[in-house]
C-alpha positions as CSV (number, residue, x, y, z in Angstrom):
1,M,-17.3,11.0,-24.1
2,Q,-17.3,12.2,-20.6
3,R,-20.1,12.1,-18.0
4,P,-20.3,13.4,-14.4
5,G,-18.8,10.7,-12.1
6,R,-16.5,9.2,-14.8
7,R,-12.9,10.0,-15.1
8,G,-11.8,12.0,-18.1
9,T,-9.7,10.6,-20.9
10,T,-6.3,11.6,-22.2
11,G,-4.1,10.9,-25.2
12,Q,-4.9,9.1,-28.4
13,N,-6.5,6.2,-26.7
14,P,-9.9,7.4,-25.4
15,L,-9.7,5.0,-22.4
16,S,-6.3,5.8,-21.0
17,G,-6.6,7.8,-17.8
18,A,-5.6,7.9,-14.2
19,C,-4.0,4.8,-12.5
20,Q,-7.4,3.7,-11.3
21,G,-8.9,4.0,-14.8
22,R,-9.2,1.5,-17.5
23,V,-7.3,0.6,-20.6
24,S,-8.7,-2.1,-22.8
25,G,-8.8,-3.4,-26.3
26,G,-10.0,-6.1,-28.6
27,A,-8.8,-9.7,-28.6
28,D,-8.2,-9.8,-32.3
29,S,-5.7,-6.9,-32.3
30,G,-2.6,-9.1,-31.8
31,R,-1.5,-12.6,-31.4
32,M,-0.4,-13.9,-28.0
33,T,3.1,-15.3,-27.6
34,S,4.0,-18.1,-25.1
35,T,5.3,-15.3,-22.9
36,A,2.6,-12.7,-22.3
37,I,4.7,-10.1,-20.6
38,A,8.5,-9.9,-20.7
39,V,10.3,-7.2,-18.5
40,S,14.0,-6.5,-18.5
41,E,15.9,-4.0,-16.3
42,L,12.7,-1.9,-15.8
43,R,13.4,1.4,-14.1
44,K,11.2,4.3,-13.0
45,A,11.7,7.2,-10.6
46,F,9.7,10.2,-9.6
47,G,12.1,13.0,-8.8
48,D,14.8,11.6,-6.6
49,K,12.7,8.6,-5.4
50,T,13.4,5.4,-7.3
51,V,10.3,3.3,-7.5
52,L,11.4,0.5,-9.8
53,D,15.0,-0.3,-9.8
54,G,16.1,-2.8,-12.5
55,V,13.1,-5.2,-12.4
56,D,13.1,-8.4,-14.5
57,L,10.2,-10.7,-14.9
58,D,8.4,-13.0,-17.3
59,V,4.7,-13.9,-17.3
60,P,3.6,-17.0,-19.2
61,A,0.5,-16.7,-21.3
62,G,-2.7,-18.2,-20.0
63,T,-1.7,-18.0,-16.3
64,V,-2.3,-15.9,-13.2
65,F,0.9,-14.0,-12.2
66,S,0.7,-12.3,-8.8
67,L,2.9,-9.3,-7.8
68,L,3.1,-8.9,-4.0
69,G,4.6,-6.1,-2.0
70,P,3.9,-3.8,0.9
71,N,2.4,-0.3,0.4
72,G,4.8,1.9,-1.5
73,A,6.7,-1.1,-3.0
74,G,6.0,0.0,-6.6
75,K,3.2,-2.4,-7.5
76,T,0.8,0.2,-9.0
77,T,3.6,2.0,-10.7
78,M,4.6,-1.4,-12.3
79,V,1.0,-1.8,-13.6
80,N,0.9,1.7,-14.9
81,V,4.1,1.2,-16.8
82,L,3.1,-2.1,-18.3
83,T,-0.2,-0.7,-19.4
84,T,1.4,2.4,-21.1
85,L,-0.1,4.8,-18.6
86,V,3.3,5.9,-17.3
87,K,6.5,5.9,-19.3
88,A,9.5,3.9,-18.0
89,D,12.9,5.6,-17.5
90,G,14.8,2.6,-18.6
91,G,14.7,-1.1,-19.6
92,T,12.5,-2.9,-22.0
93,V,9.0,-4.3,-21.8
94,R,7.1,-6.4,-24.3
95,V,3.4,-7.1,-23.8
96,A,1.9,-9.8,-26.0
97,G,5.0,-9.4,-28.1
98,H,4.7,-5.6,-28.5
99,D,7.2,-3.1,-27.2
100,I,5.4,-0.7,-24.9
101,A,7.7,2.2,-25.9
102,T,7.3,2.0,-29.7
103,E,4.0,0.0,-30.0
104,S,1.8,1.4,-27.3
105,R,-1.3,1.3,-29.5
106,A,-0.8,-2.3,-30.2
107,V,-0.3,-3.0,-26.5
108,R,-3.5,-1.1,-25.6
109,A,-5.4,-3.1,-28.2
110,V,-4.8,-6.4,-26.3
111,I,-5.0,-5.5,-22.7
112,G,-7.6,-4.6,-20.1
113,V,-7.1,-2.9,-16.7
114,T,-9.2,-2.9,-13.6
115,G,-7.7,-0.5,-11.1
116,Q,-7.8,-0.3,-7.3
117,F,-11.2,1.5,-7.3
118,A,-14.2,0.6,-9.4
119,A,-14.3,3.0,-12.3
120,V,-18.1,2.8,-12.9
121,D,-20.4,5.7,-13.5
122,D,-22.9,6.0,-10.6
123,L,-25.3,8.0,-12.7
124,L,-25.8,5.1,-15.1
125,T,-27.3,1.7,-14.7
126,G,-25.2,-1.4,-14.8
127,E,-26.4,-2.1,-18.4
128,E,-25.7,1.5,-19.4
129,N,-22.2,1.3,-18.0
130,L,-21.5,-1.7,-20.2
131,Q,-23.1,-0.2,-23.2
132,L,-21.0,2.9,-22.8
133,M,-17.9,0.8,-23.1
134,A,-19.3,-1.0,-26.1
135,D,-20.0,2.4,-27.8
136,L,-16.6,3.8,-27.0
137,H,-15.0,0.9,-28.7
138,H,-17.3,1.2,-31.7
139,L,-18.9,-2.2,-31.4
140,R,-21.7,-2.7,-33.9
141,P,-25.1,-2.2,-32.3
142,G,-26.1,-5.8,-32.6
143,E,-22.7,-7.1,-31.4
144,G,-22.6,-4.6,-28.5
145,K,-26.0,-5.7,-27.3
146,R,-25.0,-9.3,-27.4
147,V,-21.8,-8.6,-25.5
148,V,-23.6,-6.6,-22.8
149,T,-26.3,-9.2,-22.3
150,S,-23.7,-12.0,-22.1
151,L,-21.6,-10.1,-19.5
152,L,-24.6,-9.3,-17.4
153,E,-25.5,-12.9,-17.2
154,R,-21.9,-14.1,-16.7
155,F,-21.4,-11.8,-13.8
156,D,-24.8,-12.5,-12.2
157,L,-25.9,-8.9,-12.8
158,A,-28.9,-9.4,-15.1
159,E,-31.5,-8.9,-12.3
160,S,-29.8,-5.6,-11.3
161,A,-29.0,-4.4,-14.9
162,Q,-31.6,-1.6,-14.8
163,Q,-30.5,-0.3,-11.4
164,L,-28.2,2.7,-11.0
165,A,-24.6,1.7,-10.2
166,S,-24.8,3.9,-7.1
167,T,-27.1,1.4,-5.5
168,Y,-24.7,-1.6,-6.1
169,S,-22.9,-3.2,-3.2
170,G,-19.1,-3.2,-3.2
171,G,-19.0,-6.7,-4.6
172,M,-21.4,-5.9,-7.4
173,R,-19.5,-2.7,-8.3
174,R,-16.2,-4.7,-8.6
175,K,-18.0,-7.3,-10.8
176,L,-19.4,-4.6,-13.0
177,D,-16.0,-2.9,-13.2
178,L,-14.4,-6.2,-14.4
179,A,-17.2,-6.9,-16.8
180,M,-16.6,-3.4,-18.4
181,T,-13.0,-4.4,-18.9
182,L,-14.1,-7.5,-20.7
183,V,-16.3,-5.8,-23.2
184,T,-13.6,-6.1,-25.9
185,R,-12.3,-9.5,-24.8
186,P,-8.7,-8.5,-23.9
187,Q,-6.0,-11.1,-24.0
188,I,-4.2,-9.8,-20.9
189,I,-6.0,-8.4,-17.9
190,F,-4.3,-6.3,-15.2
191,L,-6.1,-6.5,-11.8
192,D,-4.6,-4.0,-9.4
193,E,-5.8,-5.1,-5.9
194,P,-9.3,-6.0,-7.2
195,T,-10.8,-7.4,-4.0
196,T,-9.6,-4.8,-1.5
197,G,-12.5,-4.0,0.9
198,L,-14.7,-6.8,-0.3
199,D,-16.3,-9.3,2.1
200,P,-15.1,-12.9,2.0
201,R,-18.1,-14.1,-0.1
202,S,-17.6,-11.4,-2.7
203,R,-13.9,-12.0,-2.8
204,R,-14.4,-15.7,-3.5
205,T,-16.8,-14.8,-6.3
206,M,-14.1,-12.7,-7.9
207,W,-11.7,-15.6,-7.5
208,D,-14.1,-17.9,-9.4
209,I,-14.4,-15.3,-12.2
210,V,-10.6,-15.0,-12.5
211,R,-10.3,-18.8,-12.7
212,Q,-12.9,-18.8,-15.5
213,L,-11.0,-16.2,-17.4
214,V,-7.7,-18.2,-17.2
215,A,-9.6,-21.3,-18.3
216,D,-10.7,-19.3,-21.4
217,G,-7.0,-18.6,-22.1
218,V,-6.7,-15.1,-20.7
219,T,-3.5,-14.0,-18.9
220,V,-4.1,-12.2,-15.5
221,F,-1.5,-10.0,-13.9
222,L,-2.7,-9.6,-10.3
223,T,-1.4,-7.3,-7.6
224,T,-2.7,-7.9,-4.1
225,Q,-2.0,-7.6,-0.4
226,Y,-4.1,-10.6,0.4
227,L,-1.7,-13.5,0.5
228,E,-4.4,-16.1,0.5
229,E,-5.6,-14.6,-2.7
230,A,-2.2,-15.0,-4.4
231,D,-1.9,-18.5,-3.0
232,Q,-5.3,-19.5,-4.3
233,L,-5.0,-18.0,-7.8
234,A,-1.4,-17.5,-8.9
235,G,0.7,-20.1,-10.7
236,R,3.7,-17.8,-10.1
237,I,4.4,-15.1,-7.6
238,A,6.9,-12.3,-7.4
239,V,7.6,-10.2,-4.3
240,L,8.5,-6.5,-4.8
241,D,10.1,-4.5,-2.1
242,H,11.6,-1.0,-2.3
243,G,11.6,-1.3,-6.1
244,H,13.4,-4.6,-6.3
245,L,12.1,-8.1,-6.9
246,V,13.3,-10.0,-3.8
247,A,11.9,-13.4,-4.8
248,H,9.9,-15.1,-7.4
249,G,8.6,-18.6,-8.1
250,T,5.6,-20.8,-7.5
251,P,3.8,-20.5,-4.2
252,D,5.3,-23.8,-3.0
253,E,8.8,-22.8,-4.1
254,L,8.6,-19.6,-2.1
255,K,7.3,-21.3,1.0
256,R,10.2,-23.8,0.9
257,Q,12.7,-20.9,0.9
258,V,11.6,-19.9,4.5
259,P,12.8,-21.9,7.5
260,G,10.2,-23.5,9.7
261,G,8.9,-26.4,7.6
262,Y,8.8,-29.9,8.9
263,V,7.6,-33.4,8.2
264,Q,5.6,-35.2,10.9
265,F,5.6,-38.9,11.2
266,R,3.1,-40.9,13.3
267,F,3.8,-44.4,14.5
268,S,1.6,-47.3,15.8
269,D,3.6,-47.9,19.0
270,V,6.4,-46.6,21.2
271,T,8.9,-49.1,20.0
272,A,8.7,-47.8,16.4
273,L,8.8,-44.2,17.7
274,D,12.0,-44.9,19.7
275,A,13.6,-46.5,16.7
276,A,12.7,-43.7,14.4
277,A,14.0,-41.1,16.9
278,R,17.4,-42.8,16.9
279,V,17.6,-42.9,13.1
280,L,16.3,-39.4,12.4
281,T,18.6,-37.3,14.4
282,G,17.6,-33.7,15.1
283,S,13.9,-34.6,15.3
284,T,11.4,-33.7,18.1
285,R,9.2,-36.4,19.5
286,D,5.8,-36.3,21.0
287,N,5.3,-39.4,23.2
288,E,1.6,-38.8,23.8
289,D,0.8,-38.5,20.1
290,L,3.4,-41.2,19.1
291,S,4.8,-38.7,16.5
292,L,8.1,-37.4,15.4
293,R,8.7,-34.0,13.9
294,V,11.6,-33.7,11.5
295,P,12.8,-30.2,10.2
296,G,12.9,-29.9,6.4
297,D,11.8,-28.0,3.4
298,G,8.8,-30.4,2.7
299,G,10.0,-31.0,-0.9
300,A,9.3,-34.4,-2.5
301,K,13.0,-35.3,-2.6
302,S,13.7,-34.6,1.1
303,V,10.5,-36.5,2.2
304,R,11.4,-39.4,0.0
305,A,14.9,-39.5,1.6
306,L,13.3,-39.6,5.1
307,L,11.0,-42.4,4.1
308,N,13.8,-44.4,2.5
309,R,15.9,-43.9,5.7
310,L,13.1,-45.4,7.9
311,D,12.5,-48.2,5.4
312,E,16.2,-49.0,5.5
313,Y,15.8,-49.8,9.2
314,S,12.4,-51.6,8.7
315,I,10.6,-48.9,10.6
316,D,6.9,-48.8,9.6
317,V,5.2,-45.4,9.5
318,E,1.5,-45.3,10.2
319,E,1.0,-41.9,8.5
320,F,2.9,-38.7,7.8
321,S,2.1,-35.1,6.9
322,V,4.2,-32.2,5.5
323,H,4.0,-28.7,7.0
324,T,5.4,-25.7,5.2
325,P,5.4,-22.0,6.1
326,D,2.6,-20.0,4.5
327,L,2.9,-16.9,2.3
328,D,2.6,-14.7,5.4
329,D,5.8,-16.2,6.7
330,V,7.4,-15.8,3.3
331,F,6.4,-12.1,3.0
332,L,7.6,-11.4,6.5
333,A,10.9,-13.1,5.9
334,L,11.5,-11.3,2.6
335,T,10.3,-7.8,3.4
336,G,10.9,-7.6,7.2
337,H,7.3,-6.8,7.9
338,A,3.8,-8.3,7.5
339,T,1.3,-7.3,4.9
340,T,-1.3,-4.6,5.5
341,E,-3.9,-7.3,5.9
342,A,-2.0,-9.2,8.5
343,T,-1.1,-6.0,10.4
344,A,-4.8,-4.9,10.5
345,S,-5.7,-8.3,11.8
């Protein structure tokens, strides 16, 4: 079924289309494994330009995994390959236990994709957009109606359900777009820069929705250029640059890889400050604030070692705080330049 304003469909799956389109399927079409996505030596080139060059990654089920990278790093190509929209040139990929090369239908049955741009039909109302997805997936009339009503309420779109999508704000369009992806309750959702262009309030609304999805057991594969977004949502992060994964780990692990972290100790008097400065060599003191700054990675082991050192000399600490580089520092150190968001700022 194709209407003006909606992208056409190709292939055997009626919902596979352009990279901004949507692929989705039912939650009962496969059984999740402990690893939702497993990628090994993934390669993809367009002509003489290599976009993905031997990428390896694992995404645990029921988590948010964020893929970061500058424009042109290969993030959208990665999403298109994992969602069967583009064929890989080499390597192996398993999504929910299914090989994307030989079991593409099974993969499509358990995933949902929300692309960079909202794929809603402006000539339809919000409710009609959702009903269209229910009809395309052959949901029974009663079931389809229940699902549509539930999603409208869940995404706070019930009051605007009868309005044309063309009248929706950017945040409302993104919520409707994601709601359409959820019509068939996919196990794994790919969100390709879902909050680009949204105001801070709409962005945080989307974050809350993502957290709710994960709480329900859904796996979210997120690409974004907003580093705060990855820091807020993702349990694990990978940084892609020029087709290579240059780092991966939890947000805290990545931050500790970048120099610039320190532990700051504050003391009750100058005597304690002087003693601590003699014991903790290489530190920087602030006499006015009665504080001492000690370079370090901010990890629990290193902080404990510093406290034990002070305790060994019976030096009392009034308070301490750990300061680590943020993801902007990590991104800059790993890729050699800031994100688009930071550059624009």
